[in-house]
C-alpha positions in Angstrom: -73.2 -211.9 75.8 -71.3 -211.4 72.6 -70.1 -207.9 71.9 -70.8 -206.7 68.4 -69.2 -203.2 68.7 -66.4 -204.0 66.2 -68.5 -205.4 63.3 -71.2 -204.0 61.0 -74.7 -205.6 60.8 -75.2 -208.3 58.1 -75.9 -206.7 54.7 -74.1 -203.4 55.5 -70.6 -202.2 55.1 -68.3 -199.2 55.9 -67.4 -197.1 52.9 -63.8 -195.9 52.8 -62.0 -193.1 50.9 -62.3 -194.1 47.2 -65.7 -195.8 47.7 -67.1 -192.6 49.3 -65.6 -190.5 46.5 -67.1 -192.9 43.9 -70.5 -192.7 45.4 -70.4 -188.9 45.7 -69.3 -188.8 42.0 -72.1 -191.0 40.8 -74.7 -189.1 42.9 -73.4 -185.8 41.5 -73.6 -187.0 37.9 -77.1 -188.3 38.4 -78.2 -185.2 40.2 -77.0 -182.9 37.4 -78.9 -185.0 34.8 -82.1 -184.9 36.8 -81.8 -181.2 37.6 -81.1 -180.3 33.9 -84.3 -182.2 33.1 -86.3 -180.0 35.3 -86.7 -182.3 38.4 -86.4 -180.8 41.9 -84.6 -182.5 44.7 -86.5 -183.7 47.8 -85.6 -185.8 50.9 -87.9 -187.9 53.0 -87.5 -189.0 56.6 -85.4 -192.1 57.3 -88.1 -193.5 59.5 -91.8 -193.7 58.6 -95.0 -195.2 60.1 -95.4 -198.8 59.0 -98.9 -197.9 57.7 -97.3 -196.2 54.7 -95.7 -199.5 53.6 -98.3 -202.1 54.4 -97.9 -205.0 52.0 -101.1 -204.5 50.1 -99.9 -201.1 49.0 -96.1 -201.5 48.7 -95.8 -205.2 47.8 -93.0 -205.4 50.3 -93.4 -208.3 52.8 -93.5 -207.1 56.4 -90.6 -209.4 57.3 -88.4 -207.6 54.8 -88.6 -204.3 56.7 -86.5 -203.1 59.6 -89.0 -202.2 62.3 -89.1 -200.3 65.6 -91.6 -198.4 67.8 -91.8 -194.8 68.8 -92.4 -193.4 72.3 -96.1 -194.1 71.9 -95.7 -197.7 70.9 -96.6 -197.1 67.2 -95.0 -199.3 64.7 -92.3 -197.6 62.6 -90.0 -198.8 59.8 -86.7 -197.6 58.5 -87.4 -196.4 54.9 -87.5 -199.5 52.6 -88.6 -197.6 49.5 -88.5 -194.0 48.2 -91.6 -193.8 46.0 -94.2 -194.2 48.7 -92.8 -191.5 51.0 -92.7 -189.2 48.0 -96.3 -190.0 47.1 -97.2 -189.2 50.7 -95.3 -185.9 50.4 -97.0 -185.0 47.1 -100.5 -185.6 48.5 -99.9 -183.6 51.7 -97.3 -180.9 51.5 -97.5 -180.5 47.7 -101.3 -181.0 47.3 -101.8 -177.5 45.9 -98.9 -177.7 43.5 -99.8 -177.6 39.8 -99.3 -180.8 38.0 -97.1 -182.3 36.6 -94.7 -182.4 39.6 -91.1 -183.4 38.8 -89.1 -184.6 41.8 -85.8 -186.4 42.3 -84.1 -187.9 45.3 -80.8 -189.3 46.5 -81.1 -191.2 49.8 -80.6 -194.5 51.5 -83.2 -197.3 51.6 -83.1 -200.3 54.0 -84.7 -203.6 53.1 -83.8 -207.1 54.4 -82.8 -209.4 51.6 -83.0 -213.1 52.7 -79.7 -214.8 51.8 -78.5 -211.5 50.4 -77.4 -213.2 47.1 -75.0 -210.3 46.5 -77.5 -207.7 47.5 -77.1 -205.3 50.5 -79.7 -204.4 53.1 -78.6 -200.8 52.8 -78.6 -199.1 49.4 -78.0 -195.5 48.3 -80.8 -194.9 45.7 -81.2 -192.0 43.3 -84.2 -191.6 41.1 -87.0 -189.5 39.7 -90.8 -189.3 40.0 -93.0 -187.6 37.4 -96.4 -187.1 39.1 -99.6 -185.9 37.4 -98.7 -186.7 33.8 -100.0 -189.7 31.7 -99.5 -190.8 28.2 -96.6 -191.5 25.9 -94.9 -188.1 26.2 -94.6 -188.6 30.0 -93.4 -192.2 29.6 -90.7 -191.1 27.0 -89.6 -188.2 29.2 -88.8 -190.6 32.1 -87.4 -193.4 30.0 -85.0 -191.0 28.1 -84.0 -189.5 31.5 -83.1 -193.0 32.7 -81.1 -193.6 29.5 -79.3 -190.3 29.8 -78.5 -191.0 33.5 -76.9 -194.4 32.8 -75.1 -193.2 29.7 -73.4 -190.4 31.7 -71.9 -193.1 33.9 -71.3 -196.2 31.8 -71.4 -196.7 28.0 -72.5 -200.4 27.9 -75.8 -200.3 29.7 -78.9 -202.1 28.6 -82.6 -201.1 29.1 -85.3 -203.8 29.1 -88.9 -202.8 28.6 -92.0 -204.7 29.7 -95.6 -204.1 30.7 -97.0 -205.0 34.1 -100.6 -204.7 32.8 -100.1 -207.4 30.2 -99.3 -210.0 32.9 -102.2 -208.8 35.1 -104.7 -209.0 32.2 -103.6 -212.5 31.2 -103.3 -213.8 34.7 -106.8 -212.7 35.6 -108.0 -215.3 33.1 -106.4 -218.1 35.1 -108.7 -220.1 37.5 -106.4 -219.6 40.5 -106.4 -217.8 43.9 -104.6 -214.5 44.4 -101.9 -216.3 46.4 -101.4 -218.8 43.5 -101.3 -215.9 41.0 -98.6 -214.2 43.1 -96.5 -217.5 43.1 -96.8 -217.6 39.3 -95.7 -214.0 39.0 -92.6 -214.8 41.2 -91.8 -217.9 39.0 -91.9 -215.6 35.9 -89.8 -212.9 37.6 -87.1 -215.4 38.6 -87.4 -217.3 35.3 -88.0 -220.5 37.2 -89.3 -222.5 34.2 -89.7 -225.8 36.1 -91.8 -224.3 38.9 -93.9 -222.3 36.5 -94.7 -225.3 34.3 -95.6 -227.3 37.4 -98.0 -224.6 38.5 -99.6 -224.4 35.1 -99.8 -228.1 34.1 -102.7 -228.7 36.4 -104.9 -226.0 34.7 -107.0 -226.3 31.6 -104.6 -225.5 28.7 -106.2 -222.3 27.4 -104.6 -219.5 25.4 -104.1 -217.5 28.6 -102.2 -220.4 30.1 -100.1 -220.7 27.0 -99.2 -217.0 27.1 -98.3 -217.1 30.8 -96.1 -220.2 30.2 -94.2 -218.3 27.4 -93.7 -215.0 29.3 -90.2 -215.7 30.7 -89.0 -216.6 27.2 -90.4 -213.6 25.5 -87.2 -211.7 25.6 -85.4 -210.0 22.7 -86.1 -207.4 20.0 -89.3 -206.4 18.2 -89.9 -210.0 17.2 -90.9 -210.7 20.8 -93.9 -208.5 20.4 -94.8 -210.2 17.1 -94.8 -213.6 18.9 -96.9 -212.2 21.7 -99.5 -211.0 19.3 -99.8 -214.4 17.7 -100.3 -216.0 21.2 -102.7 -213.4 22.7 -106.4 -213.3 21.7 -107.3 -210.7 24.3 -108.0 -207.3 22.9 -106.9 -205.4 26.0 -103.7 -207.5 26.1 -103.0 -206.8 22.5 -103.5 -203.0 23.1 -100.8 -203.1 25.8 -98.5 -205.0 23.4 -99.0 -202.4 20.6 -98.3 -199.5 23.0 -95.1 -201.2 24.0 -94.2 -201.5 20.3 -94.8 -197.8 19.8 -92.6 -196.8 22.8 -89.9 -199.2 21.7 -89.8 -197.7 18.2 -89.7 -194.2 19.6 -86.8 -195.0 21.9 -84.8 -196.4 19.0 -84.4 -192.8 17.9 -82.7 -192.0 21.2 -80.7 -195.1 22.2 -78.9 -197.6 19.9 -80.9 -200.8 19.2 -78.3 -203.0 20.9 -78.9 -201.1 24.2 -82.7 -201.7 24.1 -84.5 -205.0 24.7 -88.0 -206.2 25.3 -88.8 -208.5 28.2 -92.4 -209.5 28.7 -91.3 -211.6 31.7 -90.5 -208.3 33.4 -93.1 -208.4 36.2 -91.8 -206.2 38.9 -92.2 -207.2 42.6 -93.8 -203.9 43.7 -97.5 -204.4 43.1 -98.1 -200.7 42.5 -96.8 -200.8 38.9 -99.7 -200.5 36.6 -98.4 -200.3 33.0 -95.0 -199.9 31.4 -92.1 -201.2 33.4 -88.3 -201.1 32.7 -85.0 -202.2 34.2 -81.4 -201.1 33.5 -78.3 -203.4 33.5 -74.6 -202.8 33.2 -71.9 -205.4 32.7 -70.2 -206.2 36.1 -73.5 -206.1 38.1 -75.5 -209.3 38.4 -78.6 -207.4 39.5 -80.4 -204.5 37.7 -79.0 -201.1 38.6 -82.2 -199.4 37.6 -85.8 -200.3 38.1 -88.9 -198.2 37.2 -92.3 -198.1 35.8 -95.7 -196.5 35.7 -97.9 -196.5 38.9 -101.1 -194.8 38.1 -103.2 -196.2 41.0 -100.7 -195.7 43.8 -101.8 -192.2 44.8 -105.4 -193.5 45.1 -104.3 -194.8 48.5 -103.7 -191.2 49.7 -107.2 -190.1 48.4 -105.5 -188.0 45.7 -105.6 -189.9 42.4 -103.0 -189.0 39.9 -101.0 -190.8 37.2 -97.3 -191.2 37.9 -94.1 -192.8 36.6 -90.6 -193.0 37.9 -87.4 -195.0 38.5 -84.7 -195.6 41.0 -81.0 -196.3 40.5 -78.7 -198.3 42.8 -75.9 -195.8 43.3 -73.8 -198.2 45.3 -73.8 -200.8 42.5 -73.2 -198.3 39.7 -70.3 -196.7 41.7 -68.8 -200.2 42.3 -68.8 -201.0 38.6 -67.3 -197.7 37.7 -64.5 -198.1 40.3 -63.6 -201.6 39.0 -63.3 -200.1 35.5 -61.2 -197.2 36.6 -63.9 -194.7 35.5 -63.8 -192.7 38.7 -61.1 -190.0 38.6 -58.5 -190.5 41.3 -58.7 -188.0 44.0 -55.5 -185.9 43.9 -53.0 -185.8 46.7 -52.4 -182.2 48.0 -49.8 -180.2 46.0 -48.4 -178.7 49.2 -48.0 -179.6 52.9 -47.8 -176.4 55.0 -45.9 -176.8 58.3 -45.4 -174.2 61.0 -42.5 -173.5 63.2 -43.4 -173.1 66.9 -45.3 -170.0 67.5 -46.4 -169.6 63.8 -49.3 -172.0 63.8 -52.0 -169.5 62.8 -49.8 -167.9 60.2 -49.4 -171.4 58.6 -53.2 -172.0 58.6 -53.7 -168.6 56.9 -51.0 -169.4 54.4 -52.7 -172.7 53.6 -56.0 -170.9 53.2 -54.3 -168.5 50.7 -53.1 -171.4 48.7 -56.7 -172.8 48.5 -57.9 -169.4 47.3 -55.3 -169.6 44.5 -56.6 -173.1 43.6 -53.6 -174.8 44.9 -54.5 -178.0 46.8 -52.8 -177.9 50.2 -53.0 -179.6 53.6 -52.0 -178.1 57.0 -49.4 -180.0 59.0 -50.4 -181.1 62.5 -46.9 -182.6 63.3 -44.6 -181.2 66.0 -41.4 -181.4 64.0 -40.3 -180.6 60.4 -38.8 -184.1 60.1 -42.2 -185.7 60.9 -43.9 -183.4 58.4 -41.4 -184.3 55.7 -41.8 -188.0 56.3 -45.5 -187.7 56.0 -45.4 -185.7 52.8 -43.2 -188.3 51.2 -45.6 -191.1 52.3 -48.6 -189.3 50.9 -46.9 -188.3 47.7 -47.1 -184.6 48.4 -44.4 -183.0 46.3 -43.7 -179.8 48.3 -43.3 -179.0 51.9 -43.6 -175.3 52.9 -42.4 -174.3 56.4 -43.8 -171.1 57.8 -41.7 -169.2 60.3 -39.8 -166.0 60.4 -39.2 -166.8 56.8 -41.0 -169.0 54.3 -39.0 -172.2 53.4 -39.8 -174.5 50.6 -38.6 -178.2 50.5 -39.1 -180.4 47.4 -39.9 -183.8 49.0 -38.5 -185.9 46.2 -35.0 -184.5 46.8 
């Protein structure tokens, strides 16, 4: 039997030194933005009952989850999503809390990605959930929080706006089964024009079919909404388009126009999205680093109906981009290495602690000899070696 003790599972990786520092830095930046916006941090368990994520609620296929059983044989999953556990938390532990409830999280999610295509099965995700608030004010609050979060990390982000309800309204008019409708949604999401056309060519060529066929190409500025209005004859669909126009124009007062796009082909995978949806991109990452939207029907599954909107940010991807650009400050080497002569070990540890108290970055030597400590200091770029004994001796390592 092959021994796997020296390798990591497919889709995972060890994070070393600078990578850990970069992730902690991004998490700290995002946490400060969320906290300043009035959101409160929560954490959910790393394992949950499968029932919480069954596909008709989560939109996540069962085969994409990492599964196990507990001591009673009940099916468990390693957390594949953060929104559903937070919805569970809100409807149980926070059921008496006054709405709206503002929550944020920073935790790992685990989801199998067939073929990976550059994605990981393990992702550090940070995000917000605004629960118990509907309407444009709530949508703008969350959207501007997303914009602020990305802008604190990278200057060249792009936000794309769509509306999940528009696709649902138009696709309901197609004479197809639910499975076929889901296939069409996936073709639009992946912008697979050939497969989409093949699926639609066999249908009666109605206005609804024409709109669905055009969805992947309805990407750009405000002109996209103008074109959608000329294609759509459904009053409910037109209402969704006009609301998206209103939100887009409001956001232009907060974010430069070149950073804001409309994509009516943005039909998110998670079926719980009910209205406005959005994604965030940064140069250097092929996948969106931010995904969010409104999910007003999700809490119905917990017998506690409430409107809600939120988003999640891929911390790993964002940290990777910032590292490549040199946007993560380099962690400083210690200013001083403190070494003890034999019998003065505790005195050296206390001396190092006093340096820390004086905001001088120091490291305590664990070497047996002064020569070993000096060699190590030179290797690490530590400029000063202090030897603690009957007297205090200072050695400048560059000399």
